[in-house]
LUMFI-433231 format. One record per atom (N, C-alpha, C): x, y, z; atom name; residue number from 1; residue in one letter. Coordinates in pm, 1 decimal, m for minus. Example, Ala and Ser with C-alpha at 12.3 -4.5 7.8 and 13.67 -1.06 7.14 Angstrom:
<atoms>
<atom east="1319.0" north="m569.0" up="780.0" atom="N" seq="1" type="A"/>
<atom east="1230.0" north="m450.0" up="780.0" atom="CA" seq="1" type="A"/>
<atom east="1320.0" north="m330.0" up="780.0" atom="C" seq="1" type="A"/>
<atom east="1285.0" north="m225.0" up="708.0" atom="N" seq="2" type="S"/>
<atom east="1367.0" north="m106.0" up="714.0" atom="CA" seq="2" type="S"/>
<atom east="1290.0" north="3.0" up="787.0" atom="C" seq="2" type="S"/>
</atoms>
This chain:
<atoms>
<atom east="1165.3" north="m825.1" up="798.5" atom="N" seq="1" type="M"/>
<atom east="1115.9" north="m729.8" up="705.3" atom="CA" seq="1" type="M"/>
<atom east="1184.9" north="m737.5" up="571.9" atom="C" seq="1" type="M"/>
<atom east="1120.0" north="m729.6" up="469.1" atom="N" seq="2" type="M"/>
<atom east="1176.4" north="m720.5" up="329.7" atom="CA" seq="2" type="M"/>
<atom east="1129.3" north="m597.9" up="268.0" atom="C" seq="2" type="M"/>
<atom east="1227.4" north="m525.0" up="196.4" atom="N" seq="3" type="L"/>
<atom east="1193.1" north="m401.3" up="125.2" atom="CA" seq="3" type="L"/>
<atom east="1185.9" north="m436.3" up="m22.3" atom="C" seq="3" type="L"/>
<atom east="1088.0" north="m372.2" up="m98.4" atom="N" seq="4" type="G"/>
<atom east="1083.0" north="m400.1" up="m231.1" atom="CA" seq="4" type="G"/>
<atom east="1035.9" north="m264.7" up="m301.2" atom="C" seq="4" type="G"/>
<atom east="1053.3" north="m282.8" up="m446.9" atom="N" seq="5" type="R"/>
<atom east="1011.4" north="m162.8" up="m535.0" atom="CA" seq="5" type="R"/>
<atom east="953.8" north="m227.4" up="m656.3" atom="C" seq="5" type="R"/>
<atom east="862.4" north="m158.4" up="m710.0" atom="N" seq="6" type="F"/>
<atom east="804.1" north="m202.3" up="m838.5" atom="CA" seq="6" type="F"/>
<atom east="771.5" north="m68.9" up="m922.0" atom="C" seq="6" type="F"/>
<atom east="746.4" north="m91.7" up="m1048.4" atom="N" seq="7" type="H"/>
<atom east="715.3" north="13.4" up="m1129.6" atom="CA" seq="7" type="H"/>
<atom east="562.8" north="14.7" up="m1163.9" atom="C" seq="7" type="H"/>
<atom east="502.6" north="129.0" up="m1167.2" atom="N" seq="8" type="H"/>
<atom east="363.6" north="145.8" up="m1207.6" atom="CA" seq="8" type="H"/>
<atom east="339.5" north="275.8" up="m1280.8" atom="C" seq="8" type="H"/>
<atom east="297.9" north="279.0" up="m1396.9" atom="N" seq="9" type="Q"/>
<atom east="272.1" north="398.6" up="m1480.4" atom="CA" seq="9" type="Q"/>
<atom east="389.7" north="484.0" up="m1480.6" atom="C" seq="9" type="Q"/>
<atom east="511.9" north="430.1" up="m1500.4" atom="N" seq="10" type="G"/>
<atom east="632.0" north="506.3" up="m1505.6" atom="CA" seq="10" type="G"/>
<atom east="694.1" north="558.7" up="m1385.2" atom="C" seq="10" type="G"/>
<atom east="635.4" north="513.4" up="m1265.9" atom="N" seq="11" type="Y"/>
<atom east="693.3" north="557.2" up="m1145.5" atom="CA" seq="11" type="Y"/>
<atom east="730.0" north="436.2" up="m1055.5" atom="C" seq="11" type="Y"/>
<atom east="845.5" north="451.7" up="m977.3" atom="N" seq="12" type="A"/>
<atom east="885.8" north="344.3" up="m885.9" atom="CA" seq="12" type="A"/>
<atom east="808.0" north="361.4" up="m750.5" atom="C" seq="12" type="A"/>
<atom east="755.3" north="262.3" up="m698.2" atom="N" seq="13" type="L"/>
<atom east="688.5" north="267.9" up="m574.2" atom="CA" seq="13" type="L"/>
<atom east="751.6" north="168.8" up="m472.3" atom="C" seq="13" type="L"/>
<atom east="773.2" north="212.4" up="m351.7" atom="N" seq="14" type="G"/>
<atom east="848.6" north="142.1" up="m243.9" atom="CA" seq="14" type="G"/>
<atom east="744.0" north="68.6" up="m156.3" atom="C" seq="14" type="G"/>
<atom east="779.6" north="m42.4" up="m105.7" atom="N" seq="15" type="Y"/>
<atom east="700.7" north="m110.7" up="m1.3" atom="CA" seq="15" type="Y"/>
<atom east="787.1" north="m190.2" up="85.2" atom="C" seq="15" type="Y"/>
<atom east="720.0" north="m236.4" up="201.6" atom="N" seq="16" type="E"/>
<atom east="779.4" north="m324.0" up="300.3" atom="CA" seq="16" type="E"/>
<atom east="687.1" north="m434.8" up="313.6" atom="C" seq="16" type="E"/>
<atom east="747.6" north="m561.9" up="340.6" atom="N" seq="17" type="V"/>
<atom east="671.7" north="m679.3" up="384.2" atom="CA" seq="17" type="V"/>
<atom east="707.6" north="m728.6" up="514.5" atom="C" seq="17" type="V"/>
<atom east="616.3" north="m739.9" up="598.2" atom="N" seq="18" type="H"/>
<atom east="635.6" north="m786.8" up="741.9" atom="CA" seq="18" type="H"/>
<atom east="556.7" north="m928.6" up="754.9" atom="C" seq="18" type="H"/>
<atom east="621.4" north="m1026.5" up="797.9" atom="N" seq="19" type="G"/>
<atom east="555.7" north="m1154.6" up="828.3" atom="CA" seq="19" type="G"/>
<atom east="538.7" north="m1233.5" up="697.1" atom="C" seq="19" type="G"/>
<atom east="478.9" north="m1346.1" up="714.3" atom="N" seq="20" type="G"/>
<atom east="463.1" north="m1435.6" up="593.4" atom="CA" seq="20" type="G"/>
<atom east="341.0" north="m1524.6" up="595.4" atom="C" seq="20" type="G"/>
<atom east="237.5" north="m1472.2" up="671.4" atom="N" seq="21" type="G"/>
<atom east="117.0" north="m1550.3" up="674.9" atom="CA" seq="21" type="G"/>
<atom east="35.1" north="m1563.9" up="542.3" atom="C" seq="21" type="G"/>
<atom east="m56.4" north="m1635.0" up="544.0" atom="N" seq="22" type="E"/>
<atom east="m143.5" north="m1657.2" up="417.5" atom="CA" seq="22" type="E"/>
<atom east="m233.1" north="m1534.2" up="388.1" atom="C" seq="22" type="E"/>
<atom east="m288.9" north="m1474.4" up="494.0" atom="N" seq="23" type="Q"/>
<atom east="m369.2" north="m1359.3" up="474.2" atom="CA" seq="23" type="Q"/>
<atom east="m290.6" north="m1230.9" up="470.0" atom="C" seq="23" type="Q"/>
<atom east="m304.4" north="m1162.9" up="351.8" atom="N" seq="24" type="T"/>
<atom east="m226.0" north="m1037.7" up="338.7" atom="CA" seq="24" type="T"/>
<atom east="m317.8" north="m910.3" up="376.1" atom="C" seq="24" type="T"/>
<atom east="m246.8" north="m817.9" up="445.4" atom="N" seq="25" type="I"/>
<atom east="m307.5" north="m695.8" up="479.9" atom="CA" seq="25" type="I"/>
<atom east="m215.7" north="m588.8" up="415.0" atom="C" seq="25" type="I"/>
<atom east="m281.9" north="m491.6" up="347.0" atom="N" seq="26" type="V"/>
<atom east="m198.7" north="m380.6" up="282.3" atom="CA" seq="26" type="V"/>
<atom east="m239.1" north="m249.1" up="363.0" atom="C" seq="26" type="V"/>
<atom east="m140.4" north="m184.3" up="417.3" atom="N" seq="27" type="L"/>
<atom east="m168.9" north="m55.6" up="479.4" atom="CA" seq="27" type="L"/>
<atom east="m94.3" north="52.5" up="412.6" atom="C" seq="27" type="L"/>
<atom east="m160.7" north="173.0" up="396.4" atom="N" seq="28" type="T"/>
<atom east="m93.3" north="274.3" up="322.7" atom="CA" seq="28" type="T"/>
<atom east="m87.6" north="399.2" up="421.6" atom="C" seq="28" type="T"/>
<atom east="m5.8" north="490.3" up="384.9" atom="N" seq="29" type="N"/>
<atom east="39.7" north="599.4" up="468.2" atom="CA" seq="29" type="N"/>
<atom east="m56.4" north="713.8" up="463.0" atom="C" seq="29" type="N"/>
<atom east="m47.6" north="806.1" up="552.7" atom="N" seq="30" type="G"/>
<atom east="m125.0" north="933.4" up="553.3" atom="CA" seq="30" type="G"/>
<atom east="m49.2" north="1042.7" up="479.4" atom="C" seq="30" type="G"/>
<atom east="m108.2" north="1147.5" up="450.8" atom="N" seq="31" type="L"/>
<atom east="m50.6" north="1264.5" up="371.2" atom="CA" seq="31" type="L"/>
<atom east="78.0" north="1303.4" up="452.7" atom="C" seq="31" type="L"/>
<atom east="179.4" north="1314.8" up="364.6" atom="N" seq="32" type="L"/>
<atom east="310.7" north="1369.6" up="412.7" atom="CA" seq="32" type="L"/>
<atom east="378.6" north="1270.4" up="505.0" atom="C" seq="32" type="L"/>
<atom east="333.4" north="1149.9" up="515.9" atom="N" seq="33" type="L"/>
<atom east="389.3" north="1049.5" up="606.3" atom="CA" seq="33" type="L"/>
<atom east="448.6" north="933.6" up="511.6" atom="C" seq="33" type="L"/>
<atom east="502.8" north="830.3" up="576.7" atom="N" seq="34" type="D"/>
<atom east="559.6" north="718.3" up="496.8" atom="CA" seq="34" type="D"/>
<atom east="524.0" north="601.9" up="563.4" atom="C" seq="34" type="D"/>
<atom east="571.4" north="477.6" up="523.4" atom="N" seq="35" type="A"/>
<atom east="538.9" north="346.7" up="584.6" atom="CA" seq="35" type="A"/>
<atom east="560.9" north="346.6" up="733.7" atom="C" seq="35" type="A"/>
<atom east="648.9" north="430.1" up="778.5" atom="N" seq="36" type="G"/>
<atom east="681.4" north="426.0" up="929.7" atom="CA" seq="36" type="G"/>
<atom east="554.4" north="448.5" up="1017.0" atom="C" seq="36" type="G"/>
<atom east="462.6" north="521.7" up="965.9" atom="N" seq="37" type="V"/>
<atom east="348.3" north="540.4" up="1048.9" atom="CA" seq="37" type="V"/>
<atom east="269.0" north="413.6" up="1075.6" atom="C" seq="37" type="V"/>
<atom east="285.9" north="312.1" up="998.0" atom="N" seq="38" type="N"/>
<atom east="219.3" north="182.8" up="1017.8" atom="CA" seq="38" type="N"/>
<atom east="306.3" north="63.1" up="1063.0" atom="C" seq="38" type="N"/>
<atom east="441.1" north="102.7" up="1078.9" atom="N" seq="39" type="R"/>
<atom east="531.0" north="m4.4" up="1099.8" atom="CA" seq="39" type="R"/>
<atom east="513.8" north="m88.3" up="1233.0" atom="C" seq="39" type="R"/>
<atom east="486.1" north="m19.2" up="1346.1" atom="N" seq="40" type="Q"/>
<atom east="459.7" north="m96.0" up="1462.2" atom="CA" seq="40" type="Q"/>
<atom east="336.0" north="m192.9" up="1451.4" atom="C" seq="40" type="Q"/>
<atom east="227.9" north="m136.4" up="1391.9" atom="N" seq="41" type="L"/>
<atom east="110.2" north="m214.3" up="1370.7" atom="CA" seq="41" type="L"/>
<atom east="147.4" north="m336.9" up="1275.3" atom="C" seq="41" type="L"/>
<atom east="227.4" north="m314.7" up="1180.3" atom="N" seq="42" type="A"/>
<atom east="262.4" north="m420.3" up="1089.5" atom="CA" seq="42" type="A"/>
<atom east="338.4" north="m530.8" up="1164.1" atom="C" seq="42" type="A"/>
<atom east="437.5" north="m492.0" up="1249.7" atom="N" seq="43" type="R"/>
<atom east="503.6" north="m589.1" up="1336.5" atom="CA" seq="43" type="R"/>
<atom east="414.3" north="m675.2" up="1413.0" atom="C" seq="43" type="R"/>
<atom east="311.4" north="m601.1" up="1482.0" atom="N" seq="44" type="S"/>
<atom east="231.1" north="m670.4" up="1568.1" atom="CA" seq="44" type="S"/>
<atom east="133.3" north="m768.1" up="1494.4" atom="C" seq="44" type="S"/>
<atom east="82.8" north="m730.7" up="1382.3" atom="N" seq="45" type="L"/>
<atom east="2.3" north="m810.8" up="1302.6" atom="CA" seq="45" type="L"/>
<atom east="81.0" north="m931.9" up="1247.6" atom="C" seq="45" type="L"/>
<atom east="207.6" north="m909.7" up="1207.7" atom="N" seq="46" type="A"/>
<atom east="292.5" north="m1014.3" up="1156.0" atom="CA" seq="46" type="A"/>
<atom east="318.2" north="m1112.8" up="1265.4" atom="C" seq="46" type="A"/>
<atom east="327.4" north="m1075.0" up="1396.9" atom="N" seq="47" type="A"/>
<atom east="359.5" north="m1161.2" up="1505.6" atom="CA" seq="47" type="A"/>
<atom east="244.0" north="m1241.5" up="1539.5" atom="C" seq="47" type="A"/>
<atom east="122.5" north="m1207.1" up="1480.3" atom="N" seq="48" type="H"/>
<atom east="m6.5" north="m1283.5" up="1492.4" atom="CA" seq="48" type="H"/>
<atom east="m33.4" north="m1368.2" up="1368.6" atom="C" seq="48" type="H"/>
<atom east="54.0" north="m1376.6" up="1277.0" atom="N" seq="49" type="G"/>
<atom east="48.8" north="m1470.0" up="1166.4" atom="CA" seq="49" type="G"/>
<atom east="3.3" north="m1411.3" up="1030.4" atom="C" seq="49" type="G"/>
<atom east="0.2" north="m1269.8" up="1018.3" atom="N" seq="50" type="F"/>
<atom east="m53.1" north="m1204.4" up="902.5" atom="CA" seq="50" type="F"/>
<atom east="85.1" north="m1161.4" up="819.1" atom="C" seq="50" type="F"/>
<atom east="53.9" north="m1156.2" up="691.1" atom="N" seq="51" type="R"/>
<atom east="163.5" north="m1090.2" up="600.8" atom="CA" seq="51" type="R"/>
<atom east="113.6" north="m946.6" up="583.6" atom="C" seq="51" type="R"/>
<atom east="186.7" north="m849.7" up="626.1" atom="N" seq="52" type="V"/>
<atom east="153.9" north="m712.8" up="619.2" atom="CA" seq="52" type="V"/>
<atom east="248.1" north="m632.7" up="525.8" atom="C" seq="52" type="V"/>
<atom east="182.3" north="m568.5" up="429.2" atom="N" seq="53" type="V"/>
<atom east="255.7" north="m491.0" up="323.9" atom="CA" seq="53" type="V"/>
<atom east="228.3" north="m345.7" up="343.8" atom="C" seq="53" type="V"/>
<atom east="326.4" north="m261.6" up="365.3" atom="N" seq="54" type="L"/>
<atom east="322.6" north="m119.1" up="380.0" atom="CA" seq="54" type="L"/>
<atom east="366.9" north="m57.4" up="257.2" atom="C" seq="54" type="L"/>
<atom east="267.5" north="8.0" up="178.4" atom="N" seq="55" type="L"/>
<atom east="300.3" north="70.4" up="52.5" atom="CA" seq="55" type="L"/>
<atom east="326.6" north="222.4" up="83.7" atom="C" seq="55" type="L"/>
<atom east="433.2" north="274.6" up="33.0" atom="N" seq="56" type="D"/>
<atom east="456.2" north="423.0" up="29.5" atom="CA" seq="56" type="D"/>
<atom east="381.6" north="464.1" up="m95.0" atom="C" seq="56" type="D"/>
<atom east="276.5" north="542.9" up="m76.8" atom="N" seq="57" type="L"/>
<atom east="210.2" north="596.5" up="m191.7" atom="CA" seq="57" type="L"/>
<atom east="294.6" north="685.5" up="m277.7" atom="C" seq="57" type="L"/>
<atom east="268.6" north="701.7" up="m392.7" atom="N" seq="58" type="L"/>
<atom east="348.2" north="807.8" up="m483.1" atom="CA" seq="58" type="L"/>
<atom east="364.8" north="929.4" up="m419.8" atom="C" seq="58" type="L"/>
<atom east="492.1" north="986.1" up="m420.4" atom="N" seq="59" type="G"/>
<atom east="521.4" north="1105.7" up="m352.6" atom="CA" seq="59" type="G"/>
<atom east="548.2" north="1095.2" up="m208.5" atom="C" seq="59" type="G"/>
<atom east="557.4" north="979.8" up="m150.5" atom="N" seq="60" type="H"/>
<atom east="577.3" north="964.0" up="m6.3" atom="CA" seq="60" type="H"/>
<atom east="698.9" north="849.8" up="10.2" atom="C" seq="60" type="H"/>
<atom east="767.8" north="870.8" up="120.5" atom="N" seq="61" type="G"/>
<atom east="866.4" north="776.8" up="163.1" atom="CA" seq="61" type="G"/>
<atom east="954.4" north="731.4" up="47.9" atom="C" seq="61" type="G"/>
<atom east="970.5" north="606.6" up="28.8" atom="N" seq="62" type="T"/>
<atom east="1074.0" north="549.0" up="m65.9" atom="CA" seq="62" type="T"/>
<atom east="1015.5" north="558.0" up="m213.4" atom="C" seq="62" type="T"/>
<atom east="894.7" north="600.6" up="m233.0" atom="N" seq="63" type="S"/>
<atom east="843.0" north="603.1" up="m376.4" atom="CA" seq="63" type="S"/>
<atom east="881.2" north="734.1" up="m448.9" atom="C" seq="63" type="S"/>
<atom east="876.6" north="730.1" up="m575.5" atom="N" seq="64" type="D"/>
<atom east="915.3" north="845.2" up="m650.6" atom="CA" seq="64" type="D"/>
<atom east="831.8" north="958.1" up="m619.7" atom="C" seq="64" type="D"/>
<atom east="879.6" north="1082.2" up="m638.9" atom="N" seq="65" type="K"/>
<atom east="813.1" north="1209.3" up="m600.5" atom="CA" seq="65" type="K"/>
<atom east="797.5" north="1285.7" up="m728.9" atom="C" seq="65" type="K"/>
<atom east="693.6" north="1268.9" up="m802.2" atom="N" seq="66" type="P"/>
<atom east="669.6" north="1343.5" up="m916.4" atom="CA" seq="66" type="P"/>
<atom east="638.0" north="1490.7" up="m887.2" atom="C" seq="66" type="P"/>
<atom east="691.1" north="1581.9" up="m971.9" atom="N" seq="67" type="P"/>
<atom east="668.2" north="1731.1" up="m938.9" atom="CA" seq="67" type="P"/>
<atom east="534.0" north="1776.6" up="m964.0" atom="C" seq="67" type="P"/>
<atom east="456.4" north="1717.6" up="m1043.1" atom="N" seq="68" type="H"/>
<atom east="324.2" north="1778.0" up="m1094.1" atom="CA" seq="68" type="H"/>
<atom east="211.6" north="1719.3" up="m1009.6" atom="C" seq="68" type="H"/>
<atom east="124.1" north="1800.7" up="m957.6" atom="N" seq="69" type="A"/>
<atom east="24.3" north="1769.2" up="m863.7" atom="CA" seq="69" type="A"/>
<atom east="m79.8" north="1665.6" up="m930.8" atom="C" seq="69" type="A"/>
<atom east="m94.9" north="1662.4" up="m1061.9" atom="N" seq="70" type="T"/>
<atom east="m193.4" north="1570.2" up="m1118.4" atom="CA" seq="70" type="T"/>
<atom east="m170.6" north="1425.9" up="m1080.3" atom="C" seq="70" type="T"/>
<atom east="m53.8" north="1395.2" up="m1041.4" atom="N" seq="71" type="Q"/>
<atom east="m22.0" north="1254.5" up="m1016.3" atom="CA" seq="71" type="Q"/>
<atom east="m68.9" north="1217.1" up="m875.3" atom="C" seq="71" type="Q"/>
<atom east="m107.7" north="1307.8" up="m786.7" atom="N" seq="72" type="H"/>
<atom east="m141.7" north="1292.5" up="m658.7" atom="CA" seq="72" type="H"/>
<atom east="m306.0" north="1302.6" up="m644.1" atom="C" seq="72" type="H"/>
<atom east="m372.0" north="1184.1" up="m680.7" atom="N" seq="73" type="R"/>
<atom east="m514.8" north="1178.7" up="m681.8" atom="CA" seq="73" type="R"/>
<atom east="m552.5" north="1037.2" up="m609.9" atom="C" seq="73" type="R"/>
<atom east="m668.3" north="1043.1" up="m548.5" atom="N" seq="74" type="M"/>
<atom east="m713.3" north="926.6" up="m470.2" atom="CA" seq="74" type="M"/>
<atom east="m724.3" north="804.6" up="m573.2" atom="C" seq="74" type="M"/>
<atom east="m791.8" north="823.8" up="m685.5" atom="N" seq="75" type="D"/>
<atom east="m809.7" north="712.0" up="m787.4" atom="CA" seq="75" type="D"/>
<atom east="m681.9" north="660.7" up="m827.5" atom="C" seq="75" type="D"/>
<atom east="m582.9" north="737.0" up="m854.6" atom="N" seq="76" type="R"/>
<atom east="m454.6" north="698.6" up="m889.1" atom="CA" seq="76" type="R"/>
<atom east="m378.6" north="622.0" up="m776.5" atom="C" seq="76" type="R"/>
<atom east="m391.4" north="668.0" up="m657.1" atom="N" seq="77" type="Y"/>
<atom east="m334.8" north="598.6" up="m537.2" atom="CA" seq="77" type="Y"/>
<atom east="m396.6" north="465.8" up="m528.0" atom="C" seq="77" type="Y"/>
<atom east="m531.5" north="448.7" up="m556.0" atom="N" seq="78" type="A"/>
<atom east="m599.7" north="324.4" up="m544.0" atom="CA" seq="78" type="A"/>
<atom east="m548.0" north="224.1" up="m646.3" atom="C" seq="78" type="A"/>
<atom east="m524.5" north="274.7" up="m764.9" atom="N" seq="79" type="R"/>
<atom east="m467.1" north="185.0" up="m869.8" atom="CA" seq="79" type="R"/>
<atom east="m324.6" north="144.9" up="m825.4" atom="C" seq="79" type="R"/>
<atom east="m253.8" north="223.7" up="m762.3" atom="N" seq="80" type="Q"/>
<atom east="m117.7" north="183.3" up="m704.8" atom="CA" seq="80" type="Q"/>
<atom east="m136.8" north="70.5" up="m614.2" atom="C" seq="80" type="Q"/>
<atom east="m238.1" north="63.5" up="m527.3" atom="N" seq="81" type="V"/>
<atom east="m261.1" north="m42.9" up="m438.9" atom="CA" seq="81" type="V"/>
<atom east="m293.7" north="m172.3" up="m520.1" atom="C" seq="81" type="V"/>
<atom east="m377.4" north="m161.9" up="m615.0" atom="N" seq="82" type="V"/>
<atom east="m411.8" north="m279.2" up="m691.4" atom="CA" seq="82" type="V"/>
<atom east="m282.2" north="m328.8" up="m775.1" atom="C" seq="82" type="V"/>
<atom east="m215.4" north="m241.9" up="m825.4" atom="N" seq="83" type="A"/>
<atom east="m85.9" north="m266.6" up="m889.7" atom="CA" seq="83" type="A"/>
<atom east="8.3" north="m351.0" up="m795.0" atom="C" seq="83" type="A"/>
<atom east="9.1" north="m307.7" up="m678.0" atom="N" seq="84" type="L"/>
<atom east="97.5" north="m377.1" up="m565.8" atom="CA" seq="84" type="L"/>
<atom east="36.2" north="m517.3" up="m547.8" atom="C" seq="84" type="L"/>
<atom east="m79.0" north="m536.9" up="m537.8" atom="N" seq="85" type="L"/>
<atom east="m143.2" north="m660.9" up="m524.7" atom="CA" seq="85" type="L"/>
<atom east="m98.8" north="m755.0" up="m641.8" atom="C" seq="85" type="L"/>
<atom east="m115.3" north="m701.1" up="m763.2" atom="N" seq="86" type="D"/>
<atom east="m67.0" north="m772.2" up="m882.6" atom="CA" seq="86" type="D"/>
<atom east="78.0" north="m813.2" up="m881.3" atom="C" seq="86" type="D"/>
<atom east="158.6" north="m715.0" up="m842.3" atom="N" seq="87" type="E"/>
<atom east="308.9" north="m736.0" up="m825.4" atom="CA" seq="87" type="E"/>
<atom east="339.2" north="m853.3" up="m734.6" atom="C" seq="87" type="E"/>
<atom east="260.4" north="m857.7" up="m622.8" atom="N" seq="88" type="L"/>
<atom east="287.3" north="m964.5" up="m515.1" atom="CA" seq="88" type="L"/>
<atom east="207.4" north="m1086.9" up="m543.1" atom="C" seq="88" type="L"/>
<atom east="125.5" north="m1093.6" up="m646.9" atom="N" seq="89" type="H"/>
<atom east="42.4" north="m1204.3" up="m682.4" atom="CA" seq="89" type="H"/>
<atom east="m56.6" north="m1232.8" up="m563.0" atom="C" seq="89" type="H"/>
<atom east="m112.7" north="m1129.1" up="m524.8" atom="N" seq="90" type="V"/>
<atom east="m215.0" north="m1151.7" up="m417.4" atom="CA" seq="90" type="V"/>
<atom east="m346.5" north="m1124.9" up="m475.5" atom="C" seq="90" type="V"/>
<atom east="m431.0" north="m1227.0" up="m465.2" atom="N" seq="91" type="R"/>
<atom east="m570.1" north="m1221.0" up="m529.5" atom="CA" seq="91" type="R"/>
<atom east="m662.7" north="m1125.9" up="m449.0" atom="C" seq="91" type="R"/>
<atom east="m665.6" north="m1142.0" up="m306.7" atom="N" seq="92" type="R"/>
<atom east="m756.1" north="m1064.1" up="m231.8" atom="CA" seq="92" type="R"/>
<atom east="m677.5" north="m1024.5" up="m91.2" atom="C" seq="92" type="R"/>
<atom east="m693.6" north="m903.1" up="m48.1" atom="N" seq="93" type="A"/>
<atom east="m623.4" north="m862.3" up="76.3" atom="CA" seq="93" type="A"/>
<atom east="m710.8" north="m776.7" up="152.0" atom="C" seq="93" type="A"/>
<atom east="m687.0" north="m762.1" up="279.3" atom="N" seq="94" type="V"/>
<atom east="m747.8" north="m653.3" up="357.6" atom="CA" seq="94" type="V"/>
<atom east="m671.9" north="m521.1" up="333.3" atom="C" seq="94" type="V"/>
<atom east="m736.6" north="m420.6" up="312.0" atom="N" seq="95" type="V"/>
<atom east="m678.8" north="m289.6" up="269.3" atom="CA" seq="95" type="V"/>
<atom east="m715.3" north="m179.4" up="353.8" atom="C" seq="95" type="V"/>
<atom east="m621.0" north="m114.1" up="424.8" atom="N" seq="96" type="G"/>
<atom east="m656.3" north="m2.6" up="511.6" atom="CA" seq="96" type="G"/>
<atom east="m538.4" north="100.7" up="506.6" atom="C" seq="96" type="G"/>
<atom east="m551.0" north="192.9" up="598.6" atom="N" seq="97" type="G"/>
<atom east="m447.9" north="291.8" up="602.3" atom="CA" seq="97" type="G"/>
<atom east="m494.3" north="403.0" up="709.8" atom="C" seq="97" type="G"/>
<atom east="m408.7" north="506.5" up="716.3" atom="N" seq="98" type="V"/>
<atom east="m415.9" north="616.6" up="809.2" atom="CA" seq="98" type="V"/>
<atom east="m451.7" north="730.6" up="729.5" atom="C" seq="98" type="V"/>
<atom east="m560.3" north="813.0" up="769.0" atom="N" seq="99" type="S"/>
<atom east="m586.2" north="943.0" up="709.2" atom="CA" seq="99" type="S"/>
<atom east="m604.0" north="929.0" up="560.8" atom="C" seq="99" type="S"/>
<atom east="m513.5" north="985.8" up="479.4" atom="N" seq="100" type="L"/>
<atom east="m515.2" north="968.2" up="333.8" atom="CA" seq="100" type="L"/>
<atom east="m525.0" north="826.5" up="299.6" atom="C" seq="100" type="L"/>
<atom east="m449.4" north="745.7" up="365.9" atom="N" seq="101" type="G"/>
<atom east="m451.2" north="589.8" up="330.4" atom="CA" seq="101" type="G"/>
<atom east="m587.1" north="523.9" up="355.1" atom="C" seq="101" type="G"/>
<atom east="m671.1" north="575.9" up="449.0" atom="N" seq="102" type="A"/>
<atom east="m803.4" north="527.4" up="476.8" atom="CA" seq="102" type="A"/>
<atom east="m887.1" north="570.0" up="357.2" atom="C" seq="102" type="A"/>
<atom east="m875.4" north="681.3" up="304.2" atom="N" seq="103" type="N"/>
<atom east="m953.8" north="724.7" up="188.3" atom="CA" seq="103" type="N"/>
<atom east="m910.8" north="648.7" up="66.2" atom="C" seq="103" type="N"/>
<atom east="m778.4" north="620.0" up="49.1" atom="N" seq="104" type="V"/>
<atom east="m736.3" north="535.9" up="m60.5" atom="CA" seq="104" type="V"/>
<atom east="m797.0" north="395.1" up="m51.1" atom="C" seq="104" type="V"/>
<atom east="m801.2" north="337.4" up="72.8" atom="N" seq="105" type="A"/>
<atom east="m864.2" north="208.2" up="89.6" atom="CA" seq="105" type="A"/>
<atom east="m1005.7" north="196.0" up="51.2" atom="C" seq="105" type="A"/>
<atom east="m1088.1" north="305.8" up="73.3" atom="N" seq="106" type="L"/>
<atom east="m1217.4" north="310.1" up="22.8" atom="CA" seq="106" type="L"/>
<atom east="m1230.9" north="307.9" up="m127.0" atom="C" seq="106" type="L"/>
<atom east="m1139.4" north="385.4" up="m191.5" atom="N" seq="107" type="H"/>
<atom east="m1129.6" north="394.6" up="m331.6" atom="CA" seq="107" type="H"/>
<atom east="m1091.3" north="259.6" up="m398.8" atom="C" seq="107" type="H"/>
<atom east="m1003.5" north="187.7" up="m330.1" atom="N" seq="108" type="V"/>
<atom east="m971.7" north="44.8" up="m379.9" atom="CA" seq="108" type="V"/>
<atom east="m1091.1" north="m41.0" up="m368.2" atom="C" seq="108" type="V"/>
<atom east="m1166.5" north="m29.5" up="m259.3" atom="N" seq="109" type="A"/>
<atom east="m1293.8" north="m116.9" up="m248.1" atom="CA" seq="109" type="A"/>
<atom east="m1388.3" north="m83.3" up="m360.5" atom="C" seq="109" type="A"/>
<atom east="m1404.9" north="39.4" up="m399.2" atom="N" seq="110" type="V"/>
<atom east="m1486.2" north="81.5" up="m508.9" atom="CA" seq="110" type="V"/>
<atom east="m1439.9" north="38.0" up="m641.6" atom="C" seq="110" type="V"/>
<atom east="m1309.4" north="60.2" up="m669.3" atom="N" seq="111" type="Q"/>
<atom east="m1259.7" north="29.4" up="m803.8" atom="CA" seq="111" type="Q"/>
<atom east="m1233.0" north="m112.9" up="m824.2" atom="C" seq="111" type="Q"/>
<atom east="m1201.1" north="m193.9" up="m719.2" atom="N" seq="112" type="A"/>
<atom east="m1172.4" north="m335.8" up="m743.6" atom="CA" seq="112" type="A"/>
<atom east="m1221.4" north="m418.6" up="m626.2" atom="C" seq="112" type="A"/>
<atom east="m1355.9" north="m418.6" up="m602.2" atom="N" seq="113" type="P"/>
<atom east="m1412.2" north="m481.9" up="m488.6" atom="CA" seq="113" type="P"/>
<atom east="m1383.5" north="m642.1" up="m476.4" atom="C" seq="113" type="P"/>
<atom east="m1350.8" north="m699.6" up="m600.5" atom="N" seq="114" type="E"/>
<atom east="m1318.8" north="m839.7" up="m594.1" atom="CA" seq="114" type="E"/>
<atom east="m1176.8" north="m860.6" up="m542.6" atom="C" seq="114" type="E"/>
<atom east="m1098.7" north="m762.7" up="m522.7" atom="N" seq="115" type="R"/>
<atom east="m960.8" north="m774.8" up="m471.2" atom="CA" seq="115" type="R"/>
<atom east="m944.3" north="m740.6" up="m320.2" atom="C" seq="115" type="R"/>
<atom east="m1067.9" north="m701.1" up="m257.5" atom="N" seq="116" type="V"/>
<atom east="m1063.1" north="m661.2" up="m115.2" atom="CA" seq="116" type="V"/>
<atom east="m1144.0" north="m766.8" up="m36.3" atom="C" seq="116" type="V"/>
<atom east="m1077.7" north="m797.4" up="81.5" atom="N" seq="117" type="T"/>
<atom east="m1150.3" north="m889.1" up="170.8" atom="CA" seq="117" type="T"/>
<atom east="m1201.0" north="m803.1" up="293.6" atom="C" seq="117" type="T"/>
</atoms>
């Protein structure tokens, strides 16, 4: 596992990378959870040859926690996922998540369909 951080729109976002396969899968956390909710799944997928990236959405886990609620919106979370793909130089990825993260994945598919496999 590799830990990373990058900046997007003035905030630091944390992520984990499991595995090193050619196909990338991005999983996001549920509300009030962090990357740990997807860690066992990431390890299993990595063992099957996938590169799995667990993003802590803004306000969760190792990512910055802004005090104002306006930063916590689905469309902004979706842009964070696309920014993560840019940061990692990933053209297309499978994107999913748990609870809030599943909704974010749908927003990514609408905002940037060319980036989602």
